One Martini backbone bead per residue (centre of mass of N, CA, C, O) as a GRO file, in nm:
protein
  359
    1MET     BB    1   8.280 -10.507   3.231
    2PRO     BB    2   8.255 -10.627   3.261
    3ALA     BB    3   8.187 -10.625   3.250
    4SER     BB    4   8.307 -10.437   3.107
    5LYS     BB    5   8.554 -10.598   3.227
    6PRO     BB    6   8.894 -10.613   3.289
    7PHE     BB    7   8.791 -10.890   3.104
    8ASP     BB    8   8.532 -11.033   3.144
    9ARG     BB    9   8.222 -11.067   3.048
   10HIS     BB   10   8.134 -11.036   3.365
   11ALA     BB   11   8.242 -10.721   3.356
   12THR     BB   12   8.024 -10.524   3.279
   13SER     BB   13   7.949 -10.406   3.552
   14ALA     BB   14   8.239 -10.302   3.588
   15SER     BB   15   8.235 -10.107   3.354
   16VAL     BB   16   8.022  -9.933   3.486
   17ALA     BB   17   8.193  -9.860   3.729
   18ILE     BB   18   8.409  -9.708   3.581
   19ALA     BB   19   8.223  -9.493   3.442
   20ASN     BB   20   8.100  -9.407   3.755
   21LEU     BB   21   8.319  -9.281   3.858
   22PRO     BB   22   8.457  -9.043   3.966
   23ALA     BB   23   8.629  -8.862   3.746
   24ARG     BB   24   8.912  -8.891   3.870
   25ASN     BB   25   8.918  -9.201   3.895
   26ALA     BB   26   8.845  -9.274   3.604
   27ARG     BB   27   9.087  -9.140   3.471
   28ALA     BB   28   9.306  -9.299   3.616
   29HIS     BB   29   9.223  -9.577   3.519
   30LEU     BB   30   9.236  -9.531   3.214
   31ASP     BB   31   9.520  -9.421   3.182
   32SER     BB   32   9.668  -9.668   3.296
   33THR     BB   33   9.543  -9.901   3.116
   34LEU     BB   34   9.631  -9.730   2.835
   35GLY     BB   35   9.921  -9.597   2.869
   36ILE     BB   36   9.893  -9.322   3.026
   37THR     BB   37  10.020  -9.064   3.158
   38THR     BB   38  10.064  -9.033   3.510
   39SER     BB   39  10.003  -8.924   3.828
   40ALA     BB   40   9.976  -8.976   4.162
   41ARG     BB   41   9.717  -8.798   4.205
   42HIS     BB   42   9.511  -8.990   4.049
   43HIS     BB   43   9.516  -9.197   4.319
   44ALA     BB   44   9.368  -9.028   4.488
   45ALA     BB   45   9.140  -8.920   4.675
   46PRO     BB   46   8.849  -8.798   4.649
   47SER     BB   47   8.665  -8.556   4.688
   48ARG     BB   48   8.375  -8.481   4.868
   49VAL     BB   49   8.328  -8.251   4.648
   50LEU     BB   50   8.138  -8.227   4.349
   51GLN     BB   51   8.084  -8.124   4.019
   52GLY     BB   52   7.751  -8.195   3.856
   53ARG     BB   53   7.571  -8.060   3.628
   54GLY     BB   54   7.517  -7.798   3.830
   55ARG     BB   55   7.564  -7.992   4.082
   56ARG     BB   56   7.600  -8.107   4.391
   57MET     BB   57   7.814  -8.369   4.522
   58THR     BB   58   7.869  -8.658   4.706
   59THR     BB   59   8.166  -8.845   4.815
   60ALA     BB   60   8.352  -9.095   4.908
   61ALA     BB   61   8.633  -9.137   5.061
   62ASP     BB   62   8.911  -9.292   5.057
   63SER     BB   63   9.063  -9.527   5.208
   64ARG     BB   64   9.291  -9.712   5.314
   65PRO     BB   65   9.490  -9.912   5.179
   66PRO     BB   66   9.547 -10.223   5.142
   67PRO     BB   67   9.718 -10.475   5.164
   68LYS     BB   68   9.874 -10.642   4.923
   69TRP     BB   69   9.769 -10.931   4.989
   70VAL     BB   70   9.472 -10.853   4.979
   71ALA     BB   71   9.455 -10.747   4.692
   72TYR     BB   72   9.563 -11.007   4.551
   73ALA     BB   73   9.353 -11.198   4.665
   74LEU     BB   74   9.104 -11.052   4.538
   75ILE     BB   75   9.197 -11.076   4.248
   76GLY     BB   76   9.197 -11.385   4.251
   77VAL     BB   77   8.900 -11.424   4.324
   78LEU     BB   78   8.780 -11.266   4.085
   79SER     BB   79   8.911 -11.434   3.862
   80LEU     BB   80   8.776 -11.698   3.946
   81ILE     BB   81   8.489 -11.611   3.914
   82TRP     BB   82   8.508 -11.515   3.610
   83GLY     BB   83   8.634 -11.784   3.506
   84SER     BB   84   8.378 -11.967   3.598
   85THR     BB   85   8.125 -11.858   3.439
   86TRP     BB   86   8.158 -12.007   3.169
   87ILE     BB   87   8.107 -12.302   3.269
   88VAL     BB   88   7.840 -12.241   3.413
   89ILE     BB   89   7.683 -12.165   3.168
   90ALA     BB   90   7.719 -12.434   3.019
   91LYS     BB   91   7.574 -12.607   3.230
   92GLY     BB   92   7.297 -12.458   3.218
   93LEU     BB   93   7.257 -12.515   2.900
   94GLY     BB   94   7.179 -12.822   2.949
   95SER     BB   95   6.871 -12.720   3.059
   96LEU     BB   96   6.869 -12.432   2.921
   97PRO     BB   97   6.801 -12.185   2.738
   98PRO     BB   98   6.967 -11.894   2.688
   99PHE     BB   99   6.752 -11.666   2.753
  100THR     BB  100   6.640 -11.797   3.005
  101SER     BB  101   6.901 -11.807   3.169
  102ALA     BB  102   6.972 -11.504   3.155
  103GLY     BB  103   6.705 -11.391   3.267
  104ALA     BB  104   6.716 -11.532   3.544
  105ARG     BB  105   6.978 -11.414   3.639
  106PHE     BB  106   6.891 -11.102   3.620
  107LEU     BB  107   6.648 -11.119   3.797
  108LEU     BB  108   6.797 -11.196   4.055
  109ALA     BB  109   7.007 -10.967   4.054
  110ALA     BB  110   6.799 -10.733   4.060
  111LEU     BB  111   6.671 -10.804   4.332
  112VAL     BB  112   6.929 -10.772   4.498
  113MET     BB  113   6.996 -10.480   4.407
  114ALA     BB  114   6.737 -10.354   4.523
  115LEU     BB  115   6.838 -10.402   4.822
  116VAL     BB  116   7.155 -10.282   4.804
  117ALA     BB  117   7.180 -10.011   4.643
  118PRO     BB  118   7.114  -9.786   4.849
  119SER     BB  119   7.358  -9.843   5.030
  120LEU     BB  120   7.577  -9.820   4.813
  121ALA     BB  121   7.509  -9.529   4.724
  122ARG     BB  122   7.572  -9.391   4.995
  123ARG     BB  123   7.875  -9.480   5.004
  124GLU     BB  124   7.959  -9.381   4.713
  125GLY     BB  125   7.788  -9.184   4.580
  126GLY     BB  126   7.634  -8.968   4.379
  127THR     BB  127   7.411  -8.955   4.124
  128LYS     BB  128   7.128  -8.974   3.967
  129PRO     BB  129   7.045  -9.131   3.693
  130ARG     BB  130   6.959  -9.105   3.395
  131ALA     BB  131   6.759  -9.283   3.192
  132SER     BB  132   6.948  -9.291   2.940
  133ILE     BB  133   7.175  -9.447   3.078
  134TRP     BB  134   7.034  -9.716   3.187
  135ILE     BB  135   6.905  -9.796   2.919
  136GLN     BB  136   7.167  -9.844   2.755
  137VAL     BB  137   7.272 -10.060   2.947
  138GLY     BB  138   7.035 -10.260   2.921
  139LEU     BB  139   7.049 -10.291   2.606
  140THR     BB  140   7.357 -10.376   2.599
  141SER     BB  141   7.513 -10.507   2.846
  142PHE     BB  142   7.241 -10.679   2.971
  143SER     BB  143   7.144 -10.801   2.681
  144ALA     BB  144   7.296 -10.818   2.411
  145SER     BB  145   7.567 -10.929   2.516
  146TYR     BB  146   7.452 -11.179   2.673
  147ALA     BB  147   7.291 -11.306   2.447
  148ILE     BB  148   7.536 -11.373   2.276
  149VAL     BB  149   7.692 -11.550   2.474
  150TYR     BB  150   7.478 -11.766   2.531
  151TRP     BB  151   7.436 -11.851   2.238
  152THR     BB  152   7.733 -11.925   2.179
  153GLU     BB  153   7.757 -12.155   2.410
  154THR     BB  154   7.585 -12.359   2.223
  155ARG     BB  155   7.854 -12.372   2.000
  156LEU     BB  156   8.085 -12.317   2.211
  157PRO     BB  157   8.329 -12.331   2.404
  158SER     BB  158   8.394 -12.164   2.689
  159ALA     BB  159   8.697 -12.097   2.652
  160LEU     BB  160   8.681 -11.983   2.363
  161THR     BB  161   8.486 -11.758   2.428
  162CYS     BB  162   8.669 -11.610   2.631
  163ILE     BB  163   8.911 -11.559   2.451
  164LEU     BB  164   8.758 -11.389   2.237
  165TRP     BB  165   8.650 -11.175   2.451
  166SER     BB  166   8.947 -11.060   2.539
  167VAL     BB  167   8.940 -10.805   2.332
  168PHE     BB  168   8.805 -10.572   2.490
  169PRO     BB  169   9.042 -10.388   2.588
  170MET     BB  170   9.118 -10.307   2.295
  171THR     BB  171   8.852 -10.175   2.210
  172MET     BB  172   8.860  -9.963   2.441
  173ALA     BB  173   9.122  -9.825   2.360
  174VAL     BB  174   9.031  -9.726   2.083
  175SER     BB  175   8.784  -9.566   2.176
  176SER     BB  176   8.940  -9.373   2.365
  177HIS     BB  177   9.121  -9.257   2.143
  178LEU     BB  178   8.882  -9.150   1.951
  179PHE     BB  179   8.648  -9.032   2.187
  180LEU     BB  180   8.817  -8.948   2.483
  181GLY     BB  181   9.133  -8.848   2.462
  182HIS     BB  182   9.307  -9.124   2.510
  183ARG     BB  183   9.616  -9.150   2.426
  184LEU     BB  184   9.823  -9.350   2.238
  185ARG     BB  185  10.162  -9.418   2.301
  186GLY     BB  186  10.334  -9.536   2.072
  187ALA     BB  187  10.396  -9.871   1.958
  188ARG     BB  188  10.306 -10.081   2.168
  189PRO     BB  189   9.988 -10.093   2.143
  190TRP     BB  190   9.991 -10.164   1.835
  191ILE     BB  191  10.132 -10.430   1.869
  192GLY     BB  192   9.909 -10.548   2.046
  193PHE     BB  193   9.688 -10.545   1.833
  194ALA     BB  194   9.832 -10.732   1.636
  195LEU     BB  195   9.848 -10.975   1.824
  196GLY     BB  196   9.547 -11.006   1.876
  197PHE     BB  197   9.471 -11.056   1.582
  198VAL     BB  198   9.643 -11.309   1.543
  199GLY     BB  199   9.503 -11.479   1.762
  200VAL     BB  200   9.221 -11.477   1.635
  201VAL     BB  201   9.295 -11.596   1.360
  202LEU     BB  202   9.410 -11.860   1.468
  203LEU     BB  203   9.144 -11.964   1.594
  204TYR     BB  204   8.967 -11.950   1.335
  205ALA     BB  205   9.170 -12.139   1.158
  206THR     BB  206   9.126 -12.380   1.369
  207ASP     BB  207   8.924 -12.444   1.607
  208VAL     BB  208   8.670 -12.320   1.477
  209ARG     BB  209   8.683 -12.465   1.204
  210ALA     BB  210   8.672 -12.760   1.327
  211LEU     BB  211   8.360 -12.720   1.429
  212GLY     BB  212   8.240 -12.563   1.194
  213PRO     BB  213   8.023 -12.341   1.043
  214GLU     BB  214   7.846 -12.272   1.288
  215ALA     BB  215   8.081 -12.190   1.476
  216PHE     BB  216   8.195 -11.969   1.298
  217VAL     BB  217   7.948 -11.785   1.311
  218ALA     BB  218   7.936 -11.762   1.620
  219ALA     BB  219   8.216 -11.627   1.649
  220LEU     BB  220   8.138 -11.374   1.492
  221VAL     BB  221   7.902 -11.288   1.672
  222LEU     BB  222   8.059 -11.260   1.939
  223LEU     BB  223   8.211 -10.988   1.866
  224GLY     BB  224   7.958 -10.813   1.937
  225SER     BB  225   7.983 -10.805   2.246
  226PRO     BB  226   8.239 -10.625   2.294
  227LEU     BB  227   8.132 -10.393   2.116
  228VAL     BB  228   7.882 -10.324   2.282
  229SER     BB  229   8.034 -10.275   2.548
  230CYS     BB  230   8.211 -10.050   2.439
  231TYR     BB  231   7.987  -9.855   2.369
  232SER     BB  232   7.868  -9.831   2.652
  233THR     BB  233   8.126  -9.739   2.806
  234THR     BB  234   8.183  -9.485   2.641
  235LEU     BB  235   7.921  -9.336   2.711
  236LEU     BB  236   7.967  -9.338   3.017
  237LYS     BB  237   8.236  -9.181   3.019
  238ARG     BB  238   8.104  -8.927   2.881
  239ASP     BB  239   7.796  -8.907   3.047
  240GLY     BB  240   7.845  -9.065   3.359
  241GLN     BB  241   7.985  -8.883   3.544
  242GLY     BB  242   7.909  -8.918   3.895
  243VAL     BB  243   7.732  -9.149   3.902
  244SER     BB  244   7.565  -9.413   4.026
  245SER     BB  245   7.654  -9.740   3.984
  246ALA     BB  246   7.440  -9.890   4.149
  247LEU     BB  247   7.193  -9.768   3.997
  248VAL     BB  248   7.269  -9.845   3.713
  249ASN     BB  249   7.281 -10.152   3.764
  250ARG     BB  250   7.001 -10.197   3.871
  251ASN     BB  251   6.843 -10.084   3.625
  252GLY     BB  252   6.991 -10.241   3.401
  253MET     BB  253   6.925 -10.527   3.503
  254ALA     BB  254   6.620 -10.503   3.492
  255LEU     BB  255   6.600 -10.447   3.189
  256GLY     BB  256   6.760 -10.694   3.097
  257ALA     BB  257   6.565 -10.903   3.213
  258VAL     BB  258   6.319 -10.824   3.046
  259LEU     BB  259   6.447 -10.864   2.762
  260LEU     BB  260   6.536 -11.160   2.796
  261CYS     BB  261   6.252 -11.268   2.860
  262ALA     BB  262   6.133 -11.178   2.591
  263LEU     BB  263   6.312 -11.356   2.415
  264ALA     BB  264   6.219 -11.621   2.541
  265PHE     BB  265   5.918 -11.593   2.464
  266VAL     BB  266   5.960 -11.573   2.152
  267PHE     BB  267   6.199 -11.820   2.104
  268GLU     BB  268   6.138 -12.041   2.378
  269ARG     BB  269   5.855 -12.169   2.434
  270ASP     BB  270   5.931 -12.472   2.289
  271ALA     BB  271   6.172 -12.527   2.445
  272PRO     BB  272   6.363 -12.723   2.609
  273ARG     BB  273   6.337 -12.784   2.972
  274ALA     BB  274   6.515 -12.786   3.304
  275TRP     BB  275   6.452 -12.734   3.653
  276ASP     BB  276   6.719 -12.819   3.781
  277ALA     BB  277   6.989 -12.819   3.981
  278THR     BB  278   7.182 -12.706   3.768
  279ALA     BB  279   7.019 -12.460   3.679
  280VAL     BB  280   6.984 -12.326   3.956
  281ALA     BB  281   7.283 -12.312   4.038
  282SER     BB  282   7.372 -12.139   3.802
  283ILE     BB  283   7.194 -11.891   3.854
  284VAL     BB  284   7.283 -11.830   4.143
  285TYR     BB  285   7.584 -11.801   4.093
  286LEU     BB  286   7.574 -11.582   3.867
  287ALA     BB  287   7.413 -11.371   4.028
  288LEU     BB  288   7.565 -11.359   4.312
  289VAL     BB  289   7.868 -11.403   4.228
  290GLY     BB  290   7.921 -11.304   3.928
  291THR     BB  291   7.764 -11.025   3.980
  292VAL     BB  292   7.733 -10.901   4.267
  293LEU     BB  293   8.008 -10.977   4.393
  294GLY     BB  294   8.187 -10.899   4.156
  295PHE     BB  295   8.108 -10.604   4.152
  296GLY     BB  296   8.184 -10.533   4.445
  297LEU     BB  297   8.484 -10.605   4.428
  298TYR     BB  298   8.562 -10.427   4.188
  299PHE     BB  299   8.475 -10.156   4.304
  300TRP     BB  300   8.663 -10.165   4.547
  301LEU     BB  301   8.931 -10.197   4.390
  302LEU     BB  302   8.914  -9.933   4.227
  303ARG     BB  303   8.952  -9.757   4.502
  304HIS     BB  304   9.243  -9.923   4.611
  305VAL     BB  305   9.373 -10.000   4.325
  306PRO     BB  306   9.577  -9.994   4.090
  307ALA     BB  307   9.518 -10.041   3.760
  308HIS     BB  308   9.770 -10.217   3.680
  309GLU     BB  309   9.692 -10.439   3.887
  310LEU     BB  310   9.394 -10.495   3.794
  311SER     BB  311   9.478 -10.603   3.502
  312LEU     BB  312   9.528 -10.901   3.580
  313ILE     BB  313   9.242 -11.003   3.510
  314SER     BB  314   9.285 -11.014   3.198
  315TYR     BB  315   9.477 -11.277   3.231
  316LEU     BB  316   9.345 -11.477   3.438
  317THR     BB  317   9.061 -11.542   3.331
  318PRO     BB  318   9.122 -11.706   3.068
  319ALA     BB  319   9.308 -11.914   3.199
  320LEU     BB  320   9.093 -12.025   3.395
  321ALA     BB  321   8.881 -12.101   3.183
  322VAL     BB  322   9.051 -12.318   3.047
  323VAL     BB  323   9.093 -12.502   3.292
  324LEU     BB  324   8.791 -12.538   3.377
  325GLY     BB  325   8.692 -12.652   3.106
  326ALA     BB  326   8.874 -12.908   3.118
  327VAL     BB  327   8.798 -13.021   3.404
  328PHE     BB  328   8.459 -12.970   3.405
  329GLY     BB  329   8.399 -12.996   3.066
  330GLY     BB  330   8.596 -13.158   2.873
  331GLU     BB  331   8.771 -12.965   2.716
  332LYS     BB  332   8.960 -12.927   2.443
  333LEU     BB  333   9.312 -12.891   2.414
  334THR     BB  334   9.517 -12.709   2.208
  335LEU     BB  335   9.784 -12.557   2.075
  336PHE     BB  336   9.609 -12.334   1.947
  337THR     BB  337   9.467 -12.241   2.199
  338LEU     BB  338   9.722 -12.158   2.358
  339ALA     BB  339   9.844 -11.972   2.142
  340GLY     BB  340   9.605 -11.777   2.112
  341CYS     BB  341   9.589 -11.693   2.407
  342ALA     BB  342   9.881 -11.586   2.437
  343THR     BB  343   9.865 -11.373   2.210
  344ILE     BB  344   9.631 -11.205   2.318
  345LEU     BB  345   9.754 -11.146   2.603
  346ALA     BB  346  10.002 -11.003   2.496
  347GLY     BB  347   9.843 -10.775   2.368
  348VAL     BB  348   9.703 -10.676   2.624
  349TYR     BB  349   9.959 -10.606   2.777
  350LEU     BB  350  10.064 -10.385   2.581
  351VAL     BB  351   9.810 -10.204   2.613
  352LEU     BB  352   9.797 -10.194   2.950
  353ARG     BB  353  10.065 -10.104   3.003
  354PRO     BB  354  10.220  -9.882   3.166
  355ALA     BB  355  10.348  -9.589   3.124
  356LYS     BB  356  10.620  -9.410   3.141
  357PRO     BB  357  10.718  -9.153   3.287
  358ARG     BB  358  10.810  -8.849   3.222
  359GLY     BB  359  11.127  -8.698   3.277
   0.00000   0.00000   0.00000
């Protein structure tokens, strides 16, 4: 993250993982992805004992980095997983209303995380998160943000939704610059922001506008999702260093599932639904593959792969979402879609490209 999350919408849980890496690793990841000069030591394994909020905690030291081909293969697999979630959401929404579908997804994901989180937490290290941390994650990243995305996909094509959501890395860079002290240096990232803005405006003025006024409003609402995720991740980076990301995600997913199911009960009691094979397959895939497996892969990669290489996911995910939406969803691609996507991703590249070390 999803989120959260290098950032397909479904990287929100991964955004939580970034925020809850031991402080040294989290700082290295953020500095590199935001183009802030770092030294090689920032990518070294964290020490086995860290001091956190007045108490000692242990954390697993990183093992030897994997071969390059393994790392890139896993980045490709993760990009494919997160690129596919958009069209899978759309398929599931053909049978279930949005809050019901999202609630079922996170209910299943939370049950699986309840089983695996204790083991993951022991391997990962870190402290037990305060309730205030995982409550804000559940309220923002796993309920509000996903509720917006699912609702939006009932009105916008999956690929267009993904492309618009891909502004998340840029919102996170601005937030880190303003609130976390990770300064953006030089003109390059600001040129990237300008390009990203141009890409978004191009899509709103062409593809979104052509879909009608309801779609235009939905696209505006959609931008609240990356903003909410940005808010959540910023708070986690500030207040949640050193806590167990596995436990944060387990508790946050559980709260998110409860809140999404509550929204479904309030707003969708009389909505038509069909618990058919498509709906069930969508929920199972999104919960187990898109959320639990995706989070696990991303968290492992964060510990073993330099952040500038991991940022490839930011570019691959929207591109794959566009292709999969066209192939499996019959979504129409226009020159404006491709141009807007390319412009936004060019902006993301300029923002995330590592800065050259000072001589």
